[in-house]
N, C-alpha and C positions, 0 to 999 in steps of 0.2 A: 444568396449567399450567406445571409445572416441565420437563416433557416438552419442551414447544414451546420456552421460552424456552433450553434446552439447546439446540434444533435448529438456532435462529437463532443462537446464538452460536457454534456449530462452522461453521455455513454463512458466517457473518461472519469469521471466522478464516481459513478457507478463501480467501475471495474476497480477503482481507487479503493473503494469502500468495502469490495470484497477482498480483495486483497490483504487490507488491514484485518479483517474479519478471520477470514483462512490463515495468516500469520499468529494472529494470537491464538487460534485453536492448536495451532501446531506448536506454540511454543510453550502453551500450558501443559498439553497431551506429552511433551517431551523434557519438562522440567521434573526435576529431582536426582536419586541416586539410582542408578543402575549398577550391575555387576557383570561381569564378563567383558572381554578386550574389546572384540568385534562387534559385539553390540552395542556396547559404551561408545565406540568410537561411531557408528551410524546415528544414535541416538544425538551425540555431542554436534555431531553433523547437521543431522536435522534442525536441531536446537540454534545454532549459527546461521543456517541460513533461515528459518523464519524470522530472526532478529535483522536479518538484510533486508527481507522481503517487506518486513514491517516499516523500516526506515525508509524504503524506496518509494513505499506506495505513500506514506506522510510527506515526503518532499514532493512528489510527483502533486500531492492533493493540494498540498500549500501553493506549489506553482502555479496550478489550474484557479484556484481561487484568488491568486494576488493578479494574475492575469487577468481574468473575470473583471475584479473591481478596478483594473487600471480601464480596461475598454469599456466600462459603464461611466464610470467619469469621465473619459473622451467622449463618449456620445453626448452626454448631456451639455458638455461646454461647446 
């Protein structure tokens, strides 16, 4: 059972790292001034969604690392 939990944890870490990378790419690609109302609205929406994606990925990564540290301390004692 510990092997399955270990694999799931590392899969989640990999997915979180991918989300951070992808969110940064979208954020950097949509940062700046644009002209045109509909296009500007879509770029602004993509920018805001990338910020939300970054935040969620970092919170998930922090939670995974915190839970991993807690389980490591519990297994040592």
